[in-house]
N, C-alpha and C positions, 0 to 999 in steps of 0.2 A: 502494497499500499503506501511505502514510502514512497517507494520510485516513481512508482506509479506517481505520485502527486508530485515528485519535483519533477519529473518531465512535462504534468500538464503548464506548471507553474513559471518552467525556462518556455514555453513554446507560447506562454496567453502572452508572456511579459513577449517577445520579439513577434511572437502579430502585431502588438498594438502598439511597440518601437517600430520597424521598418512599417507597419501602415501608418503610421501617423507619417511618416519623411515624407512614403510616397505620395499621400491622398494631395500635398504640398502639391505635384505639376498638377495637376488639375484645379485647385487652387486658385492658385496664382493666373492659367489659363483662361478658367471658367468652363471649365468643358468637362461630364457628362456627372459629375459628383454634388448634391442643393450645393447648398451656402461658401458661395464658392467669395471669392476675394470682395466685389466686385456687384452681389448682389444685394438688394433688398433699400432702403430708405434711411439715412441715418440723420438725428432731431437735430446735430446744428456739423459745422463743419466743427466747432471747436470741439464739444464737446468726441466728437467722432475723433477724431487725434489726439483724448486725450488720452481713451478709448482703445489707439490701437498700438501708441508706444508706451504705454503700458501694462498690453497683453504679450511685446515683445519686450519688456523687461522683467516680465514677472519667468517666461521661459527664458530670458540668459540668468536669473538669480537660483529657476531650480538646473538648468546647464551646467553651470561652469562653482555650483558651491558644492553639488554630491561630484563631481570630480575629484575634489578637495583631497587631499592626504589625510584633512585633521575629520574631515566629517567620515570618509572610510573607516578609519580606525576608531571616531562614536561608532557607527554603525555598526563595528563588529561586536560587541559587547553585549546585545539582540539577535546579531543576523547570523550565520551559515557564512564564512566569505563568498562560495560559488554562489553565492544567489544575491550577492549585494551587486554586484554588475547589471541581472535580470534587471529586480530593483531600477536600480537609475534607469534600464532602457525604457522601461514599463512609463516609469513617471516620465521621463520623457515626451515618450508616445503622450501623451496624458495633458502633458504639458501644448504642445502643438493644438488634439486637440479640442482642449480648452480655449484656443486664440479663432481657428477655424470656426465654433461658436459664436465668438463673442464678437468677431472682429466686427466695426462698421464701415461700409464702403466709405468711400473717396471717390465725389464723381469727377468728370473731365479734363481727360490727356493732355498729358505731357508731350510725350507726340507721337503721334497714333502713324502704318503705313501703309499702303493703299496699298502700293506694286507687289504682284505678285509674288512677284521673283525676290524682292527684298524680301516680302515675310516669310519664303518658306524658309528664304540661310537664316533669319537670327531666328525662328523655329530650327533650325540646325544644332545652332550654336544653343540654345536653350537644352536643345536635344544631347548632344557634346559631355552641358558642365552637367545631366544627370550620370553620360554614360561614369565623364571619368571619377563621377564620390563613388559609387557600387563600382566600379574598376577597382581604387584605392580600394576598400576595404577587404575588396579581397586580397588586395600582394602584404598586405597583413596576415592578417586573418580576420575574415567576415563571424565564423563564426566564433571567436574572440570577442571580437568589437560587440556584437549581439547579445551577452550571455551567454549558448548553446555551449559554446568547449567545458567549460566552471560548474553547468550541471553535467554533459557531461563524466567529466571527471569525476564529478559526484559520484553519480552514477555506477560509473568503475569503482569504487571505494577507496579515491583518492585525494591524494590536494590538487587544487586548480595548476597545469604549470605557471610561476613563474616568467614576466616578461621579459626579452630580451630588445637589445638596442637593433636591429637595422636595418636595413634603407632598401627595400628592391626596391623594383620600376619605377616606376613615379618620385618617389621617393629616391632618389637617385637627385633630381630634378630642382624639385621644389620639398622645404620641407609637408609644408599642409597641403596639400591635396587633396583629400575628402573637404575641405573649406575652401578650395581657388572650386571646385568642383559645382559647392553650392551656393557661391559666387556667382561663376557665369548665369545657374541655371533660373539666377535668380533678375537677371540683368539684360538678358536677352530676350526682347519679345518687344515683335513689332507695334502692340500694345499699353504703353504703360502710363496709367488712369494714374492720379492723381493719390490713392491707393494703395498703389502697385510701388508711388515711388517711394510714398514712406515707410511699404514695408521694409526694401532692398535696403534703406539706410538707411536704417536702425538695425539690420540684420545689420548686416557691413558694417556697423560701426560697434559693433555686442563683438563679434568675431574677432575683425583685427584689434580692441583693449581683452576679448578674452587670451586672446594667445598671446601676448607682450605680457601681460598683470600674470594671469596664474599657468596655461599652457606650456609657455616655455617659461620657468620659474622649473616649474615640477617637472622636467625634462633633463632638464642642466642637473638637477638635485638627486632624479630613477636613476642617472645617468656620468652623469662627471664632467670627466674630456672626451670623450665620445660624441657627446654632446656637444661640445661646446666648439670642439673642430669640422663637428659635421656642421651647424651654427654659422661659422671659417666661410664653408665654402660654397653651401646651397642658401639660392631664396628663399623669404619663407614661404611666398604664395607666387612671386614672378620667376622662372627661371634667373640666373645666372653667367647665361649663353661664354660667353668666353672663361667660367676658372670652367665650366662642366665638361 
């Protein structure tokens, strides 16, 4: 029974977390799903802007706070180590869902591309961003990033594998290809509404600040000189072509 519960826990967390991320593709493009970025009406511009920024801040606080070592150590007192990553994935997906449900549309176009060829090109660049994001997770370890490897270790009666410093594939050229894929996907659109601009700009600001203030210092603390040398030769979000 314990093995069944652990398996269901890991699977549900994965589906909510990855599903919440995947939903963003339809959310920002106003396709297929209900409750998209530009659907509905808002009470006022000021209220909509305040709510939308607050939703991004809420997502950012959850996403960054739960990734900190101090939070993980506190959580380990009440939760086994194999379950921690899955909880992070679950709550990250939940934070995305909250954002989708309560997002307030902001009408008006910042730009609107009508030329079919250019629209197709921009959608293609956006698709490339989503593909980059997913591919980068598999280059490291998709199952570990989304908590499934840790659950599998529990089912096999062993401790989760310790993280090691590796730079496979795209990580040889940029330190954070997952976040680069996210930024490309959020900005490459032929229909940039005011609401989409607020979403993309606030998410970009969060990603850059979170990488510089939290993620990078944690990686230096975890991997020491190896990561410092890596940081010197590889760009954070854009390749350093000459050095490469």
